C-alpha positions as CSV (number, residue, x, y, z in Angstrom):
1,M,-0.4,15.5,21.1
2,N,-0.9,13.9,17.7
3,Q,1.5,14.4,14.8
4,Q,-0.2,15.2,11.5
5,S,0.9,16.0,7.9
6,K,0.9,19.5,6.5
7,A,-2.4,21.5,6.4
8,P,-4.9,20.8,3.6
9,A,-5.1,23.1,0.6
10,N,-7.3,26.2,0.7
11,T,-6.3,27.0,4.3
12,D,-5.1,30.0,6.2
13,F,-3.6,30.4,9.6
14,I,-4.6,32.3,12.7
15,Y,-1.8,32.7,15.3
16,G,-1.4,34.2,18.7
17,H,-3.2,33.3,21.9
18,H,-6.1,35.8,21.9
19,A,-6.9,35.5,18.2
20,S,-6.8,31.7,18.5
21,V,-9.0,31.6,21.6
22,E,-11.6,33.8,19.8
23,A,-11.5,31.5,16.8
24,L,-11.9,28.4,18.9
25,K,-14.9,29.9,20.7
26,A,-16.5,31.1,17.5
27,G,-17.8,29.2,14.5
28,Q,-14.6,29.3,12.5
29,T,-13.9,26.0,10.7
30,I,-10.6,24.7,12.2
31,N,-8.5,22.0,10.6
32,K,-6.0,21.5,13.4
33,V,-4.2,23.2,16.3
34,L,-0.5,23.7,16.2
35,L,1.3,24.2,19.5
36,Q,5.0,24.8,20.1
37,S,6.8,21.7,21.3
38,G,7.6,21.7,25.0
39,L,5.8,25.0,25.7
40,K,3.7,25.0,28.9
41,G,1.6,27.4,30.8
42,K,-2.0,28.6,31.4
43,H,-2.3,30.0,27.9
44,I,-1.4,26.6,26.3
45,N,-3.7,24.8,28.7
46,E,-6.6,27.0,27.7
47,I,-6.0,26.3,24.0
48,L,-5.8,22.5,24.8
49,Q,-9.1,22.5,26.7
50,L,-10.9,24.4,24.0
51,A,-9.4,22.1,21.3
52,K,-10.5,19.0,23.3
53,K,-14.1,20.3,23.6
54,K,-14.2,20.6,19.8
55,Q,-12.4,17.3,19.3
56,L,-9.7,18.9,17.2
57,V,-6.4,17.4,16.1
58,V,-3.5,19.0,18.1
59,Q,-0.1,18.9,16.6
60,S,3.2,19.6,18.3
61,V,5.6,21.6,16.1
62,P,9.0,23.3,16.6
63,K,9.1,27.0,17.2
64,S,10.7,27.5,13.8
65,K,7.5,26.2,12.1
66,L,5.3,28.8,14.0
67,D,7.9,31.5,13.2
68,E,7.4,30.6,9.5
69,I,3.6,30.5,9.7
70,S,3.5,33.9,11.4
71,E,6.2,35.4,9.2
72,G,8.1,36.4,12.3
73,G,5.1,37.7,14.1
74,T,4.3,37.1,17.8
75,H,2.6,33.7,17.7
76,Q,2.9,32.9,21.5
77,G,3.4,29.3,20.7
78,V,0.1,28.7,19.0
79,A,-1.4,28.7,15.5
80,L,-4.6,27.3,14.0
81,S,-4.9,25.9,10.5
82,V,-8.3,27.2,9.4
83,A,-10.5,27.1,6.4
84,A,-10.2,30.2,4.2
85,F,-11.9,33.1,5.9
86,Q,-15.6,33.4,5.0
87,Y,-17.0,36.6,3.7
88,A,-20.5,37.9,4.4
89,T,-23.1,39.4,2.0
90,L,-24.7,42.9,2.1
91,D,-27.9,41.2,3.3
92,D,-26.0,39.7,6.2
93,L,-25.1,43.2,7.3
94,F,-28.6,44.5,7.1
95,D,-29.9,41.4,8.9
96,R,-27.4,42.0,11.7
97,A,-28.6,45.6,12.2
98,Q,-32.2,44.4,12.2
99,E,-31.5,41.7,14.8
100,K,-30.2,44.3,17.1
101,S,-33.1,46.7,16.4
102,E,-30.6,49.3,15.2
103,T,-30.2,51.4,12.1
104,P,-27.4,50.2,9.8
105,F,-23.9,51.4,10.5
106,F,-21.3,50.2,8.0
107,I,-17.7,51.0,7.2
108,I,-16.5,51.0,3.5
109,L,-12.7,50.7,2.9
110,D,-11.6,52.0,-0.4
111,G,-8.3,50.3,-1.2
112,I,-6.8,49.8,2.2
113,E,-3.5,47.9,1.5
114,D,-1.9,47.4,5.0
115,P,-3.2,44.3,6.9
116,H,-2.4,46.1,10.1
117,N,-4.8,48.9,9.2
118,L,-7.5,46.5,8.3
119,G,-7.0,44.5,11.5
120,S,-7.1,47.7,13.6
121,I,-10.2,48.9,11.9
122,L,-12.0,45.6,12.5
123,R,-11.1,45.9,16.2
124,T,-12.5,49.4,16.5
125,A,-15.6,48.4,14.4
126,D,-16.3,45.5,16.9
127,A,-15.8,47.8,19.9
128,A,-18.2,50.5,18.5
129,G,-20.9,48.1,17.4
130,V,-20.4,48.6,13.6
131,H,-22.6,46.1,11.8
132,G,-20.1,45.2,9.1
133,V,-17.2,46.3,6.9
134,I,-17.2,46.3,3.1
135,I,-13.9,45.9,1.1
136,P,-13.1,45.6,-2.7
137,K,-12.0,42.3,-4.1
138,R,-9.0,43.9,-6.0
139,R,-6.2,46.2,-5.1
140,A,-6.8,45.9,-1.4
141,V,-5.8,43.7,1.5
142,Q,-8.1,40.7,2.1
143,L,-8.8,38.7,5.3
144,T,-5.5,37.1,6.2
145,A,-3.8,35.6,9.3
146,T,-2.0,38.9,9.9
147,V,-5.4,40.8,9.8
148,A,-6.8,38.2,12.3
149,K,-3.9,38.6,14.6
150,I,-4.0,42.4,14.7
151,S,-7.8,42.4,15.1
152,T,-7.3,40.3,18.4
153,G,-10.3,38.2,17.6
154,A,-12.6,40.9,16.1
155,I,-12.4,39.2,12.8
156,E,-14.7,36.5,14.3
157,H,-17.4,39.1,15.2
158,V,-17.4,41.7,12.5
159,P,-18.9,40.5,9.1
160,V,-16.7,41.5,6.1
161,V,-18.3,41.8,2.7
162,R,-16.1,41.6,-0.4
163,V,-17.5,43.3,-3.5
164,T,-16.4,43.7,-7.1
165,N,-17.3,47.4,-7.5
166,L,-17.5,49.8,-4.6
167,A,-19.2,52.5,-6.6
168,N,-22.0,50.2,-7.6
169,T,-22.2,49.0,-4.0
170,V,-22.5,52.6,-2.7
171,T,-25.4,53.1,-5.2
172,T,-27.1,50.0,-3.9
173,L,-26.7,51.2,-0.3
174,K,-28.1,54.6,-1.1
175,E,-31.1,52.9,-2.7
176,R,-31.6,51.0,0.5
177,G,-31.7,54.2,2.6
178,L,-28.1,54.7,3.7
179,W,-26.3,58.1,3.9
180,I,-22.7,57.8,2.7
181,F,-20.0,60.0,4.1
182,G,-16.4,60.1,3.0
183,T,-13.3,62.0,4.1
184,D,-11.7,65.0,2.5
185,M,-9.5,67.9,3.6
186,A,-12.2,70.4,2.6
187,G,-15.1,68.5,4.3
188,E,-17.2,69.4,7.2
189,D,-15.8,68.9,10.8
190,Y,-16.3,65.2,11.6
191,R,-17.5,66.2,15.1
192,H,-20.8,67.3,13.5
193,L,-21.5,63.8,12.1
194,D,-24.9,62.5,13.1
195,A,-25.0,58.7,12.4
196,T,-28.3,58.0,14.2
197,G,-29.8,57.2,10.8
198,P,-28.6,54.5,8.4
199,T,-25.0,55.4,7.8
200,A,-21.9,54.2,6.0
201,L,-18.5,55.8,6.4
202,V,-15.9,55.5,3.6
203,I,-12.2,55.3,4.5
204,G,-9.8,55.9,1.6
205,N,-6.5,54.4,0.6
206,E,-3.5,55.1,2.9
207,G,-1.8,57.3,0.3
208,K,-4.4,58.2,-2.4
209,G,-7.5,58.7,-0.3
210,I,-11.0,58.0,-1.7
211,S,-11.0,57.4,-5.5
212,P,-12.5,60.3,-7.6
213,L,-15.4,58.1,-8.9
214,L,-16.4,57.0,-5.4
215,K,-16.0,60.5,-4.0
216,K,-18.7,61.8,-6.5
217,K,-21.2,59.4,-4.9
218,M,-20.8,60.7,-1.3
219,D,-23.7,62.5,0.4
220,G,-21.2,64.5,2.4
221,M,-17.5,64.8,3.1
222,L,-15.9,64.9,6.6
223,T,-12.6,66.3,7.7
224,I,-10.6,65.8,10.9
225,P,-9.2,69.1,12.1
226,M,-5.4,69.1,12.8
227,I,-3.3,71.9,14.2
228,G,0.0,70.1,14.4
229,H,2.9,69.9,11.9
230,V,1.8,66.6,10.4
231,Q,-1.4,67.1,8.4
232,S,-2.4,63.5,7.9
233,L,-3.4,60.5,10.0
234,N,-2.8,56.8,9.7
235,A,-5.9,55.2,8.0
236,S,-6.8,53.1,11.0
237,V,-6.5,56.1,13.4
238,A,-8.7,58.3,11.1
239,A,-11.2,55.5,10.9
240,S,-11.3,55.1,14.7
241,L,-12.1,58.8,15.2
242,L,-14.9,58.7,12.6
243,I,-16.3,55.4,13.9
244,Y,-16.4,56.7,17.5
245,Q,-18.0,60.0,16.4
246,G,-20.7,57.8,14.8
247,F,-20.9,55.7,18.0
248,N,-21.2,58.9,20.2
249,S,-24.1,60.2,18.1
250,R,-25.9,56.9,18.4
251,H,-25.3,56.5,22.1
252,K,-25.9,59.9,23.7
253,N,-26.9,58.6,27.1
């Protein structure tokens, strides 16, 4: 394996076997592949074969380097130095739905701060056929190596749009025919959601929920009934329930 200097500027890292394989198979721009020195096995061989097909530089590095890149995460002996994650546009999301001959189904995240939540939501969105996720540029987690790792490759398949103003974006989506639903303790039972038409679901911040300004723009509010002692759910868990209710209403057979 070749030895190379440190990664170019304006890069990020993807780490972990599954996330790296998905990135190597997708169209992600990869600067080089970092593999733990002396590590062998079928997972490493798979990475090497994929890197060879793409004629990528492969660098052998000590485990401590990968520990540093992954900030102590489970890297499984592999990391990719990649170009900064690319964001989609709103038109990309509509085009994706049209290509599949489906009505748009989007997720809007209002100030999600935990990369683990974003990664998990992307994973669920991919599994349920969501056409894209919309996030704000400020005061929210962006696409990072940790998000890529938690998403287990879904980051390569679910377009993410980054916007300056979520309220204005919701207005635009409504003008383009979407119905927008948020979450609230006083909302309608989420099990009644019918997402067969053009739909966007808004998931609020882990602690504050949906901002008051954005809440005013909702076409309807949904609540998840709870009978236990804990009357709140993790943002990614709540998102999963809502997304799959949308999925169920769109795939009744």
